[in-house]
C-alpha positions, -999 to 999 in steps of 0.1 A, spaced: -270 -446 -206 -233 -444 -212 -215 -477 -217 -183 -491 -233 -185 -496 -271 -189 -531 -286 -184 -545 -321 -222 -547 -326 -223 -509 -324 -204 -504 -356 -234 -501 -379 -250 -473 -358 -216 -455 -353 -209 -455 -391 -244 -439 -397 -236 -412 -372 -202 -405 -387 -213 -407 -424 -238 -379 -418 -208 -356 -411 -188 -370 -440 -215 -361 -464 -229 -329 -449 -202 -310 -430 -166 -300 -427 -165 -315 -392 -145 -344 -407 -122 -342 -437 -133 -376 -449 -154 -373 -481 -164 -408 -489 -188 -427 -466 -175 -457 -447 -190 -491 -443 -196 -508 -409 -165 -530 -412 -143 -499 -410 -159 -490 -377 -155 -526 -365 -118 -523 -371 -118 -489 -354 -136 -503 -323 -112 -532 -321 -81 -510 -324 -91 -482 -302 -110 -499 -274 -82 -523 -266 -59 -494 -257 -81 -464 -248 -115 -455 -235 -143 -457 -261 -179 -450 -250 -214 -447 -265 -244 -429 -253 -275 -450 -258 -313 -445 -253 -338 -472 -261 -313 -493 -280 -304 -463 -302 -268 -449 -301 -270 -411 -300 -233 -404 -297 -198 -418 -292 -166 -405 -277 -131 -420 -275 -95 -412 -270 -66 -422 -292 -28 -418 -293 -16 -382 -298 19 -389 -311 40 -420 -313 71 -409 -293 73 -422 -257 73 -386 -243 37 -383 -254 24 -413 -235 4 -392 -211 -13 -372 -239 -43 -383 -260 -65 -369 -287 -102 -370 -279 -131 -374 -304 -168 -370 -300 -197 -374 -325 -234 -371 -319 -262 -382 -340 -271 -350 -359 -307 -351 -346 -295 -355 -310 -276 -322 -306 -287 -296 -281 -298 -322 -255 -267 -321 -233 -257 -356 -245 -224 -343 -257 -217 -328 -222 -226 -360 -204 -207 -383 -228 -175 -361 -231 -175 -356 -193 -176 -393 -188 -147 -399 -212 -127 -371 -195 -133 -386 -161 -121 -419 -173 -90 -404 -188 -82 -386 -156 -86 -419 -136 -62 -435 -161 -37 -408 -153 -35 -390 -186 -23 -355 -183 -31 -337 -216 -62 -341 -237 -62 -326 -272 -93 -319 -293 -89 -310 -329 -118 -291 -346 -123 -280 -381 -140 -247 -383 -166 -234 -382 -180 -257 -355 -197 -235 -328 -213 -264 -310 -180 -283 -305 -162 -251 -295 -188 -244 -268 -186 -280 -256 -148 -279 -253 -148 -245 -235 -176 -256 -212 -155 -286 -201 -124 -265 -195 -105 -268 -227 -85 -238 -239 -77 -230 -275 -40 -235 -281 -36 -234 -319 -53 -222 -350 -42 -232 -385 -56 -212 -414 -69 -229 -445 -51 -262 -440 -80 -284 -451 -101 -284 -482 -136 -298 -485 -167 -289 -506 -144 -267 -527 -136 -244 -499 -106 -239 -475 -112 -249 -439 -93 -238 -408 -84 -263 -380 -79 -254 -344 -69 -273 -313 -82 -272 -278 -63 -286 -248 -73 -297 -213 -46 -306 -187 -52 -326 -156 -30 -326 -125 -14 -360 -125 12 -380 -106 27 -396 -137 64 -398 -142 
């Protein structure tokens, strides 16, 4: 089931995220977070943008949300999207369902451009973005450093036809 995030989800979300903090270059954070960090994140993001979780049997298997892309007024129709899945829940089409749901909501809310930033390598996320119509628009070489190695970052973009002014 896909539903809106709530504060009570913070503990499960931080567990999902911290796995990637400790075991991958998917995020450039390197110190695990506590649940209160995610409580603040939920409060901040969900009051302004769509923020959803994918849940089965009271267990959150993934989350996805949108946030501000840039602060200037000209960017008000552009958002950055984020998705994380529980590492044991990959390969089950949960990401496709959850991200599709988020994108449909963003389209309903009349956003025009959705930006996904990915640290590389990240084959699963690349496949997900391409499957949902995103196109690679930028690739920055060795701009991040984690686990004593340089990491590339690339951006994928999806545009909707909108009626926004």
